[in-house]
N, C-alpha and C positions, 0 to 999 in steps of 0.2 A: 298520237302524242303531238303536242305543240312543238314545232321545230325550234322555237325560241327557248323552250324549256327542255331540260334533259336530266336524267338521273345522275346522282353524284354521291360520293362517299367522302366524308372528311372527318378528321380527328378533332375532337373538342379539347379545350385547354385542360379538362380534368382527366383526359386519357380515354374517355368514351368515344364512340363513333356515332355519327349521325348519317342518315340515309335520306336523300331526296329522291322520291319516286312517285309513281302513281298510286293513289289510295285505292286499294282493292278490297277493303274490309267487307263491304256488303256482299260482294260477289264471291269471296273465298271463305268467309267465316264458317259456313256450313260444311266446308270440305277439309277443315283442319283435321290432322290425325287425332285419334282418341286421347293421346297423351299430351296434346297441346292445348293451351288456354290463352285467353286474351283478357286483360283488364279493361274496364270501361274507358280508360284514358289512352289505351294503346290502339294502334291501327296496323293493319296488314298492308305493307308497302311492297310494290313490285320494283325491283332493281334488275335491269336486264343483265344477262350473262356477261356481255362485253364490258359493261361498267364494273362489275364485281371483279372480273379477271384483271382488268387494267389497274384496279386499286390494290390488288393482292400484294404487289411489291412494296407498297407504302404502309402496309399494316404490320406492326411489329409482332414477332412471334411470342413475346412474353411481356 
């Protein structure tokens, strides 16, 4: 990963969340669970554990 770039999680003005991470769609698509699917406009993005855990306190429960 480029040290100048790092994963991030942030809340959008409409209340949705956006994730910045490494695009792993081509590497992981064939490994999705049977009950998972992806639309053509969606990507599988890797966000490391530390980033998601650090964002946990800023994500509202409801």
